[in-house]
VMD Tcl script that draws the C-alpha trace (Angstrom):
set ca {
  {-17.67 34.02 -44.99}
  {-19.95 32.34 -42.47}
  {-18.59 30.43 -39.52}
  {-19.37 26.68 -39.38}
  {-22.04 25.72 -37.02}
  {-20.88 24.04 -33.82}
  {-21.32 20.32 -33.99}
  {-23.26 18.85 -31.11}
  {-22.29 15.30 -30.35}
  {-24.61 13.26 -28.16}
  {-22.56 11.12 -25.82}
  {-24.13 8.17 -24.00}
  {-24.60 8.79 -20.32}
  {-22.28 6.76 -18.14}
  {-24.00 4.20 -15.96}
  {-24.03 5.20 -12.31}
  {-21.40 3.52 -10.20}
  {-22.78 0.67 -8.16}
  {-21.45 0.09 -4.66}
  {-19.82 -3.30 -4.52}
  {-20.90 -5.49 -1.62}
  {-18.22 -6.16 0.97}
  {-16.78 -9.67 0.52}
  {-17.77 -11.96 3.39}
  {-15.12 -12.66 6.02}
  {-13.18 -15.88 5.55}
  {-11.85 -16.19 9.11}
  {-12.79 -19.10 11.37}
  {-14.39 -16.66 13.83}
  {-16.20 -13.37 13.29}
  {-17.72 -10.66 15.47}
  {-20.79 -8.47 15.05}
  {-20.13 -4.85 14.04}
  {-23.69 -3.49 13.96}
  {-24.64 -0.59 16.23}
  {-27.71 -2.44 17.49}
  {-28.85 -6.04 17.72}
  {-28.42 -8.15 14.58}
  {-30.89 -10.81 13.47}
  {-29.75 -14.36 12.91}
  {-32.05 -16.11 10.43}
  {-32.83 -19.65 9.40}
  {-31.67 -19.11 5.79}
  {-29.61 -16.52 3.86}
  {-32.55 -14.19 3.21}
  {-34.27 -11.30 4.96}
  {-37.50 -13.24 4.41}
  {-36.30 -16.22 6.48}
  {-37.53 -16.63 10.07}
  {-35.50 -15.02 12.86}
  {-33.71 -17.50 15.13}
  {-32.28 -15.01 17.62}
  {-30.79 -11.53 17.88}
  {-27.06 -10.99 18.36}
  {-25.53 -8.24 20.46}
  {-22.92 -5.85 19.01}
  {-19.47 -7.34 19.46}
  {-20.77 -10.92 19.79}
  {-18.14 -13.50 18.80}
  {-19.25 -16.50 16.73}
  {-17.84 -19.42 14.80}
  {-17.94 -18.97 11.00}
  {-19.27 -22.11 9.28}
  {-19.04 -20.65 5.78}
  {-20.38 -17.85 3.60}
  {-22.21 -17.38 0.30}
  {-22.13 -14.35 -2.01}
  {-25.07 -14.87 -4.38}
  {-27.24 -12.89 -4.56}
  {-26.00 -11.09 -1.41}
  {-23.21 -12.09 0.98}
  {-24.41 -14.03 4.03}
  {-22.51 -16.16 6.54}
  {-23.66 -19.22 8.43}
  {-22.61 -18.78 12.06}
  {-22.69 -20.82 15.23}
  {-22.57 -19.67 18.85}
  {-19.37 -20.61 20.66}
  {-21.23 -23.12 22.83}
  {-22.75 -24.73 19.73}
  {-26.30 -24.16 20.97}
  {-27.47 -22.00 18.05}
  {-26.64 -21.66 14.38}
  {-28.08 -19.59 11.57}
  {-27.42 -17.04 8.84}
  {-26.34 -13.41 9.23}
  {-25.83 -10.68 6.63}
  {-22.07 -10.50 6.05}
  {-21.99 -6.71 5.88}
  {-22.41 -6.58 9.65}
  {-19.52 -8.95 10.40}
  {-15.77 -8.54 10.71}
  {-13.04 -11.18 10.88}
  {-11.70 -12.10 14.32}
  {-7.91 -12.48 14.26}
  {-7.44 -13.94 17.74}
  {-6.93 -17.57 18.68}
  {-9.81 -20.02 18.98}
  {-11.72 -18.86 22.11}
  {-11.70 -22.46 23.37}
  {-7.90 -22.60 23.36}
  {-7.62 -21.75 27.07}
  {-10.29 -24.29 28.02}
  {-9.27 -27.33 26.03}
  {-5.91 -28.58 24.71}
  {-7.89 -30.27 21.93}
  {-7.57 -26.94 20.11}
  {-4.25 -27.36 18.28}
  {-1.34 -25.08 19.16}
  {0.44 -23.03 16.53}
  {3.77 -23.51 18.33}
  {5.11 -26.07 20.83}
  {8.24 -26.01 22.98}
  {9.75 -28.18 25.70}
  {10.28 -26.42 29.03}
  {12.47 -27.47 31.95}
  {10.40 -26.64 35.02}
  {12.63 -24.75 37.43}
  {12.46 -21.42 39.19}
  {13.19 -18.48 36.95}
  {12.03 -16.52 33.95}
  {11.18 -17.69 30.46}
  {10.06 -15.34 27.71}
  {9.21 -14.95 24.04}
  {6.91 -13.33 21.49}
  {3.46 -14.69 20.70}
  {2.39 -14.23 17.09}
  {-0.95 -12.65 16.22}
  {-3.63 -15.29 16.82}
  {-0.98 -17.63 18.18}
  {-1.29 -20.50 20.66}
  {1.93 -21.58 22.36}
  {2.21 -24.85 24.31}
  {5.04 -25.21 26.83}
  {5.38 -28.89 27.75}
  {7.07 -29.86 30.99}
  {6.90 -32.19 34.01}
  {5.77 -31.07 37.49}
  {7.30 -32.55 40.65}
  {5.06 -34.32 43.15}
  {3.68 -32.36 46.12}
  {5.44 -29.12 45.18}
  {3.66 -25.82 44.66}
  {4.29 -24.28 41.24}
  {3.34 -20.60 40.84}
  {3.09 -19.13 37.33}
  {3.10 -15.34 36.95}
  {2.61 -13.90 33.47}
  {3.80 -10.48 32.34}
  {2.19 -9.71 29.00}
  {-0.37 -7.46 27.27}
  {-3.97 -8.01 28.34}
  {-4.78 -9.82 25.11}
  {-2.56 -12.76 26.12}
  {-4.00 -15.28 28.55}
  {-2.63 -18.57 29.84}
  {-3.81 -21.86 31.26}
  {-2.32 -25.00 32.78}
  {-3.39 -28.56 32.02}
  {-2.38 -31.98 33.28}
  {-1.76 -33.88 30.11}
  {-3.54 -35.01 28.16}
  {-6.60 -32.85 28.81}
  {-7.38 -31.87 32.43}
  {-7.69 -28.12 32.99}
  {-6.08 -27.03 36.27}
  {-6.34 -23.24 36.15}
  {-6.50 -20.21 33.89}
  {-5.02 -16.76 34.40}
  {-3.69 -13.60 32.80}
  {-1.18 -10.88 33.56}
  {-3.26 -9.77 36.57}
  {-3.90 -13.25 37.97}
  {-1.00 -15.60 38.75}
  {-1.90 -19.27 39.29}
  {-0.52 -21.79 41.77}
  {-0.60 -25.53 41.09}
  {0.07 -28.58 43.22}
  {0.15 -32.03 41.66}
  {0.16 -34.61 44.50}
  {1.64 -37.27 42.27}
  {3.43 -35.00 39.84}
  {2.91 -35.52 36.12}
  {3.14 -34.05 32.66}
  {2.13 -30.40 32.62}
  {1.09 -28.28 29.66}
  {1.28 -24.49 30.04}
  {-0.58 -22.74 27.22}
  {-0.45 -19.08 26.14}
  {-3.03 -17.76 23.67}
  {-3.59 -14.44 21.93}
  {-7.21 -13.50 22.56}
  {-7.45 -10.50 20.19}
  {-5.12 -10.90 17.23}
  {-2.54 -8.38 18.46}
  {0.09 -10.85 19.69}
  {2.91 -9.46 21.83}
  {5.90 -10.12 24.02}
  {5.49 -12.19 27.18}
  {7.47 -13.24 30.24}
  {6.54 -16.15 32.48}
  {7.99 -16.25 35.99}
  {8.05 -19.74 37.54}
  {8.35 -20.14 41.30}
  {8.74 -23.50 43.08}
  {7.97 -23.92 46.77}
}
mol new
graphics top color blue
foreach p $ca { graphics top sphere $p radius 0.5 }
foreach p [lrange $ca 0 end-1] q [lrange $ca 1 end] { graphics top cylinder $p $q radius 0.2 }
display resetview
């Protein structure tokens, strides 16, 4: 008896796997992750004219992204002087607070608290990307020194309300304020990296 011949079945070749493009970042701010300079263009295409070149780590405002046919994001420099399109594959989301938060109280806070201004220690935990406003009143002709103990990603600033910047500092740089006529004072803490952290603010009156 003869053995049956082996049946050869032709199977269709599987299509090669295609690498899926990285979705564009949806955060309000992004930073450049390329190893070298990155070209910003006038339109979402490698054929569009180059507006400028961005350094690795550059932080920019994200105006919006498109995904067809390739993901690109429209970005703007923090000072608003330049805007253009950048390939999204060389960008990463920035999780910190708005970089203008320590320069202008027009940037909205994520948390607000009333503070009685007296000598002593106040403390708390700042959420990732958080902006905390401590609202108080400063006495006339009295020096107020603010000393912050916090991770380096947390900075702080003091404003005379509604919008006059008095000083900025961080954990290595206490600030001293004198308001000749007193007034409403806003002390703002902001997370500059997205890590958040615990903080302590020592207030001294002289």
